[in-house]
N, C-alpha and C positions, 0 to 999 in steps of 0.2 A: 187592101194594103198595097202601097206603092213601094217598090224596091228598085234601087239603082245598083248595077254591078259594073265595076271597072275591072275588066278582064280581057287580056289580049287573045286568049284561047277560048273564045266563047263556046264552041261546041263541047269543050271539055267540062264545062260547068252547067250549061243550059239544060242538059238532060236531067240533072239532079234537081234543078229548080222547077222544071216542068213536072217531074214526078211528085215532088212534095206538094206542089200546087194542086195537083189532081187528087193525091191520096189523103192529104191532111188539111187542105185549106179550101176545098170545094171550088177550085178555080177562081178564088177571090184575090189571088196575088197578081199584081200587074208588075211584071219585071221588065226593066229596060237595061240593055247592055251597051256599054261604051268600051271600045277596044283600044283607044288612045286618049291620053289626057287632053290633048288639044281638041278633041271632038266634043268636049263638054265646056260650054261657055256660059251656062245658065246658073251661076252661083247664087243669084238673087232668088232663084226658084228652088233652092235646096230643101226648104221646109215642106215642099209638096211630097218629099220622099220620107216614108216612115223609117227606112233603114237603108244604109249604103254599105255594100261589100266592096272592098278594095284589094285587088291582087297586088302584093308587094313587088313582084317581079314582072312588071309590064315589059313589053317588047322594046327593043332598041328604037323602034319607030315612034315610040311615045316620048313626048318632050319631057315628061316627068315620070319617075317611078312611083310606086305606091306611097312611099314616104312623103314625096312632094305633094301628092293628092291629099293625103291626110293633113299635111300642114295647111293646105288651102281650105279644106273642110273645117278644120279647127279655127282658122282665122275668121271664118264666117259663123262661128259659134255653133257648128254642127257637131254633135257628139254621138249620134246613133250609128256607129261605125263598127264593122266586123272585118278583120283582115282575112283574106284568102291567101294561103301559102302552102307550098310543099316543103318549106324550110322551117327551121327553128328561129323564131324572131322575137320571142318574149323578152329577152334581155335588151335587144335593140329598142323595142318599144318602151321599156322602162327607162332606158337611158335618155330617151327623148321626152320623158314625162307623160307617156301614154300607156302606162301599165294597166289602166282600166279598160283598154280596148280588148274585146274578145277576139279569139282566133279560131278560124275554121280551117282545118288541115285539108290538103288535097292529096290523094283523091278524096272526094266528098262522100261521107257516109250520110245517107238520107235522114236517119234518126237525129244525128247531130245538127244537120241543117234545120230540120223541123224544130228542134228544141231551141235553137238560137233565134229563129224567127218568132217563135211564141213568146220569148222574153220581151220583144219589142212590139208585139201585136197589141193594138189598142182595143 
């Protein structure tokens, strides 16, 4: 299973992804990390990812925040998105018409990460 993670603080989340990969997925997850929106140019290759995690609060060095990335993903008909956040964003997602997007709170609890990945695992 291929996963893409947009996150500016990669070390803060990579340990959780590594742990669940080893503990729950027999090292079958292939996780790619992108720390700034401008570092991802391959929107035509989106469908190679089974799941995309998007940090809403990307750094000021990123051209787009998480909402901008989600808009791009949605404009390319990509719907397998999970928001990573330390904030309460459910209402903002609903206002944008994205109430169906699942949210993973930070700090990440391994069981929650595993459960969300399993929803999308084929």
